[in-house]
N, C-alpha and C positions, 0 to 999 in steps of 0.2 A: 363786289357790288354788281347788282344786276343791270342788264342793259335793256332799256324800254324803247319801244317803237311808238311813234305818235303820227297822227295826220292832223293838220290844221283844217278846221272846218270852214275857215274863211277863205283862204287861198289855195288849199288843197295840197300844200307842201307836205312831204313826208320826211321825218327826221328821227334821229335816235339820240338817246341821253343815257349816259353811264351815270346812275345816281344811287344814293343810299336808300334803303327802304323808308326811312323817315322822310326823306325829301320826295319820294314817289307819291306820298299822300297829297302833296301840294300840286296845284295846277302848274303845268310847264307853259313857257310862252313859245310861239312860233319864232324861230331864228330869222325867217323870212320877212313876215309882216308885223311881228310883234303881238299878235292876237293871243289872247288867253283861252280862246275857244278851239281847244285841241282835244282830241280823244286818243286814248291809248288803244293801240292795235294788238291783236293776238298774233304772236309770232311763233314760229315752229322752232323746236329746240333741235339743235344740231349736235351730233356726237361724232368724235373721230376715234376710232380704235387704233391702238398701237399695233404695229407689226413687231415680229421678233427682233428685226434689226434696229429698232428705235425710230424708224420712219413711221409716219401715220398715213393711213389712206384718206385721201382728200378727193371728194367727187368734183370739185371745182378746178382742180390743177389738170393740166393736159396729160401729165405723166401718171396721174392717180395717186401720186404720193407727194408729201410735202414735209419740210423740215421745220414746221411751226413749232 
């Protein structure tokens, strides 16, 4: 299932939803204020390449590798 990122146009809260493609067609509600006035944000796609030893390079980890 894809992860969608939204922003509430009423309170400004940003939130994510892991939902199926059929559910994505319906409007989500803001978890903070309950408003249905939310817009889907454009998110960057992240990819992690595997190293030879099985660890992956991760730009957010202090060591540069993580075992996710």
